LUMLO-933244 format. One line per 8 residues: number of its first residue (from 1); their letters; for each residue x, y negated, z of N, C-alpha, C, CB. Coordinates in nm, 3 decimals. Atoms other than C-alpha are relative to their C-alpha. Glycine has a CB too. Example, Ala and Ser with C-alpha at 12.3 -4.5 7.8 and 13.67 -1.06 7.14 Angstrom:
BEGIN
1	AS	0.089/0.119/0.000/1.230/0.450/0.780/0.090/-0.120/0.000/-0.099/-0.003/0.125 ~ -0.082/0.119/-0.006/1.367/0.106/0.714/-0.077/-0.109/0.073/0.041/-0.046/-0.142
***
This chain:
BEGIN
1	XXXXXXXX	0.096/-0.107/0.018/-0.487/-1.137/0.245/-0.140/-0.060/-0.001/0.015/0.108/0.112 ~ 0.136/0.050/0.006/-0.847/-1.199/0.148/-0.071/0.033/0.131/-0.076/0.061/-0.120 ~ 0.059/-0.011/-0.134/-1.050/-1.252/0.466/-0.096/0.118/0.012/-0.073/-0.128/0.034 ~ 0.096/-0.110/-0.009/-1.329/-1.003/0.387/0.072/0.136/-0.001/-0.101/-0.006/-0.116 ~ -0.075/-0.125/0.005/-1.078/-0.730/0.302/0.082/0.019/0.128/0.092/0.002/-0.122 ~ -0.074/-0.007/-0.126/-0.873/-0.815/0.611/-0.091/0.055/0.110/0.054/-0.140/0.039 ~ 0.095/-0.047/-0.102/-1.182/-0.764/0.829/-0.033/0.149/-0.019/-0.128/-0.084/-0.006 ~ 0.025/-0.142/0.027/-1.254/-0.431/0.658/0.117/0.085/0.048/-0.025/0.023/-0.152
9	XXXXXXXX	-0.120/-0.075/-0.039/-0.896/-0.316/0.716/0.011/0.009/0.152/0.127/-0.066/-0.059 ~ -0.007/0.001/-0.146/-0.904/-0.418/1.083/-0.106/0.093/0.059/-0.020/-0.143/0.055 ~ 0.109/-0.087/-0.048/-1.238/-0.242/1.135/0.040/0.148/-0.015/-0.132/-0.028/-0.077 ~ -0.042/-0.138/0.023/-1.102/0.078/0.982/0.117/0.040/0.090/0.038/0.020/-0.146 ~ -0.114/-0.031/-0.088/-0.779/0.056/1.183/-0.048/0.024/0.143/0.103/-0.115/-0.003 ~ 0.055/-0.022/-0.135/-0.979/0.024/1.507/-0.065/0.137/0.008/-0.103/-0.110/0.035 ~ 0.059/-0.134/0.006/-1.175/0.333/1.405/0.110/0.106/0.007/-0.085/0.017/-0.129 ~ -0.110/-0.096/0.003/-0.848/0.514/1.333/0.068/0.015/0.135/0.102/-0.042/-0.104
17	XXXXXXXX	-0.061/-0.006/-0.133/-0.704/0.426/1.671/-0.084/0.091/0.091/0.012/-0.142/0.062 ~ 0.089/-0.086/-0.079/-1.007/0.585/1.838/0.008/0.145/-0.042/-0.143/-0.049/-0.011 ~ -0.009/-0.136/0.054/-0.983/0.887/1.613/0.130/0.067/0.042/-0.012/-0.002/-0.153 ~ -0.130/-0.055/-0.041/-0.614/0.935/1.692/0.000/0.038/0.148/0.111/-0.101/-0.027 ~ 0.010/-0.031/-0.143/-0.685/0.921/2.065/-0.079/0.130/0.019/-0.067/-0.117/0.078 ~ 0.080/-0.122/-0.009/-0.952/1.187/2.020/0.080/0.122/-0.047/-0.129/-0.013/-0.084 ~ -0.083/-0.111/0.049/-0.711/1.403/1.819/0.105/0.039/0.104/0.070/-0.038/-0.132 ~ -0.098/-0.027/-0.105/-0.451/1.371/2.093/-0.065/0.079/0.114/0.060/-0.131/0.054
25	XXXXXXXX	0.072/-0.072/-0.106/-0.709/1.485/2.349/-0.029/0.144/-0.042/-0.132/-0.073/0.034 ~ 0.021/-0.137/0.049/-0.785/1.786/2.130/0.125/0.085/0.023/-0.037/-0.002/-0.150 ~ -0.127/-0.072/-0.020/-0.418/1.885/2.145/0.019/0.028/0.149/0.120/-0.082/-0.055 ~ -0.016/-0.017/-0.144/-0.405/1.829/2.519/-0.094/0.107/0.056/-0.024/-0.133/0.072 ~ 0.100/-0.097/-0.046/-0.716/2.045/2.561/0.019/0.138/-0.063/-0.141/-0.052/-0.030 ~ -0.027/-0.127/0.068/-0.561/2.326/2.355/-0.113/0.046/-0.090/0.029/0.107/0.103 ~ 0.106/-0.035/0.096/-0.836/2.313/2.097/0.058/0.082/-0.114/-0.069/-0.128/-0.055 ~ -0.039/-0.086/0.111/-0.825/2.543/1.797/0.082/-0.080/-0.101/-0.125/0.061/-0.069
33	XXXXXXXX	-0.098/0.071/0.086/-0.529/2.446/1.576/-0.060/-0.049/-0.131/0.117/0.091/-0.030 ~ 0.058/0.038/0.130/-0.725/2.441/1.251/-0.094/-0.119/0.017/-0.076/0.120/-0.063 ~ 0.087/0.116/-0.025/-0.981/2.203/1.403/0.082/-0.128/0.016/-0.087/0.025/0.127 ~ -0.088/0.116/-0.018/-0.699/1.969/1.505/0.055/-0.046/-0.134/0.116/0.033/0.097 ~ -0.055/0.034/0.132/-0.545/1.984/1.159/-0.107/-0.066/-0.086/0.054/0.126/-0.071 ~ 0.110/0.062/0.078/-0.883/1.908/1.000/-0.023/-0.144/0.043/-0.131/0.081/0.016 ~ 0.018/0.137/-0.048/-0.922/1.604/1.222/0.117/-0.089/-0.038/-0.019/0.000/0.152 ~ -0.117/0.077/0.044/-0.567/1.493/1.145/-0.010/-0.033/-0.148/0.129/0.078/0.028
41	XXXXXXXX	0.018/0.027/0.143/-0.643/1.526/0.774/-0.103/-0.111/-0.023/-0.043/0.127/-0.073 ~ 0.100/0.107/0.010/-0.947/1.303/0.826/0.065/-0.136/0.030/-0.118/0.025/0.097 ~ -0.072/0.123/-0.033/-0.719/1.041/0.986/0.087/-0.043/-0.118/0.086/0.019/0.126 ~ -0.086/0.031/0.115/-0.476/1.062/0.693/-0.085/-0.058/-0.114/0.076/0.127/-0.047 ~ 0.088/0.049/0.106/-0.764/1.015/0.446/-0.050/-0.141/0.031/-0.120/0.096/-0.021 ~ 0.048/0.132/-0.040/-0.897/0.718/0.643/0.111/-0.103/-0.011/-0.055/0.004/0.143 ~ -0.113/0.091/0.012/-0.551/0.562/0.654/0.028/-0.034/-0.147/0.126/0.061/0.064 ~ -0.016/0.027/0.143/-0.526/0.598/0.276/-0.104/-0.102/-0.047/-0.013/0.131/-0.081
49	XXXXXXXX	0.103/0.099/0.036/-0.854/0.404/0.250/0.041/-0.140/0.046/-0.135/0.039/0.062 ~ -0.050/0.130/-0.046/-0.700/0.125/0.459/0.104/-0.052/-0.099/0.061/0.012/0.143 ~ -0.101/0.041/0.099/-0.405/0.120/0.219/-0.065/-0.046/-0.130/0.097/0.114/-0.027 ~ 0.071/0.042/0.122/-0.648/0.098/-0.074/-0.057/-0.141/0.015/-0.113/0.099/-0.032 ~ 0.055/0.133/-0.026/-0.814/-0.206/0.085/0.112/-0.104/-0.006/-0.070/-0.004/0.138 ~ -0.113/0.093/-0.002/-0.478/-0.373/0.146/0.057/-0.019/-0.140/0.109/0.049/0.096 ~ -0.050/0.010/0.137/-0.359/-0.294/-0.206/-0.094/-0.082/-0.086/0.018/0.140/-0.060 ~ 0.098/0.078/0.076/-0.679/-0.436/-0.351/0.018/-0.149/0.028/-0.143/0.044/0.035
57	XXXXXXXX	-0.023/0.141/-0.035/-0.622/-0.760/-0.162/0.130/-0.050/-0.061/0.002/-0.018/0.153 ~ -0.130/0.040/0.056/-0.259/-0.767/-0.272/-0.011/-0.027/-0.149/0.104/0.109/0.027 ~ 0.017/0.019/0.144/-0.360/-0.728/-0.636/-0.076/-0.129/-0.031/-0.072/0.119/-0.061 ~ 0.081/0.119/0.023/-0.615/-1.008/-0.605/0.069/-0.129/0.043/-0.131/0.012/0.074 ~ -0.066/0.121/-0.052/-0.376/-1.246/-0.429/0.146/-0.006/-0.044/-0.009/-0.005/0.154 ~ -0.146/0.009/0.022/0.002/-1.195/-0.423/0.041/0.041/-0.142/0.073/0.088/0.101 ~ -0.042/-0.050/0.131/0.037/-0.991/-0.740/-0.049/-0.092/-0.112/-0.053/0.142/-0.023 ~ 0.056/0.090/0.103/-0.193/-1.213/-0.946/0.077/-0.131/-0.005/-0.149/-0.027/0.027
65	XXXXXXXX	-0.075/0.126/-0.006/-0.010/-1.525/-0.829/0.139/0.017/-0.061/0.012/-0.048/0.146 ~ -0.136/-0.023/0.052/0.331/-1.377/-0.907/0.000/0.018/-0.151/0.063/0.122/0.067 ~ 0.005/-0.024/0.145/0.225/-1.268/-1.254/-0.033/-0.128/-0.075/-0.105/0.109/-0.032 ~ 0.038/0.126/0.065/0.062/-1.601/-1.339/0.106/-0.109/0.014/-0.131/-0.049/0.058 ~ -0.099/0.103/-0.032/0.351/-1.801/-1.192/0.097/-0.028/-0.113/0.076/0.041/0.123 ~ -0.093/0.019/0.111/0.572/-1.745/-1.493/0.144/0.031/0.035/-0.009/-0.139/-0.048 ~ -0.135/-0.036/-0.042/0.880/-1.657/-1.287/0.022/0.148/-0.028/0.022/-0.033/0.152 ~ -0.022/-0.138/0.045/1.009/-1.343/-1.456/0.050/0.089/0.114/0.100/0.004/-0.115
73	XXXXXXXX	-0.052/-0.080/-0.111/1.200/-1.226/-1.146/-0.109/0.036/0.100/0.113/-0.075/0.071 ~ 0.111/-0.027/-0.092/0.894/-1.260/-0.921/-0.094/0.103/-0.060/-0.076/-0.130/0.032 ~ 0.091/-0.093/0.068/0.677/-1.082/-1.176/0.058/0.140/0.000/-0.028/-0.047/-0.144 ~ -0.065/-0.131/0.004/0.926/-0.798/-1.212/0.003/0.065/0.137/0.142/-0.013/-0.055 ~ -0.003/-0.051/-0.137/0.959/-0.764/-0.834/-0.136/0.057/0.039/0.042/-0.111/0.099 ~ 0.135/-0.044/-0.035/0.583/-0.738/-0.788/-0.036/0.127/-0.078/-0.103/-0.111/-0.029 ~ 0.032/-0.118/0.081/0.545/-0.490/-1.073/0.079/0.123/0.048/0.030/-0.027/-0.148 ~ -0.081/-0.110/-0.052/0.830/-0.277/-0.937/-0.058/0.052/0.131/0.146/-0.045/0.022
81	XXXXXXXX	0.061/-0.040/-0.127/0.671/-0.275/-0.591/-0.128/0.079/-0.023/-0.029/-0.122/0.087 ~ 0.125/-0.070/0.029/0.336/-0.173/-0.736/0.024/0.139/-0.055/-0.083/-0.079/-0.098 ~ -0.034/-0.132/0.052/0.494/0.110/-0.931/0.050/0.093/0.110/0.105/-0.013/-0.110 ~ -0.050/-0.081/-0.111/0.672/0.231/-0.618/-0.116/0.049/0.087/0.100/-0.081/0.085 ~ 0.117/-0.039/-0.078/0.343/0.231/-0.426/-0.080/0.106/-0.075/-0.088/-0.123/0.030 ~ 0.076/-0.097/0.080/0.168/0.414/-0.709/0.067/0.136/0.001/-0.017/-0.049/-0.145 ~ -0.074/-0.127/-0.001/0.441/0.679/-0.720/-0.010/0.069/0.135/0.146/-0.023/-0.036 ~ 0.008/-0.056/-0.135/0.413/0.727/-0.343/-0.132/0.069/0.025/0.021/-0.108/0.103
89	X	0.131/-0.061/-0.020/0.047/0.823/-0.374/0.003/0.135/-0.054/-0.113/-0.078/-0.063
***
């Protein structure tokens, strides 16, 4: 993983951990359900951004290497994985 993207992903994950703890406290405090759901949706959106960072690094490193390598099986595997990730979004 590219070092700068790795640091971005770690920073966002640390933020998410704090956010999840706060969301848990909201539930424990019997806060308004819609407010909890909104905060949970914010966590989901932030986690998607982490995935975008990781995918970007993957495209710049692993995927590019596999495609340039010339090994048809490796290239097909990487392309299949990318399509599966894209479909999951």
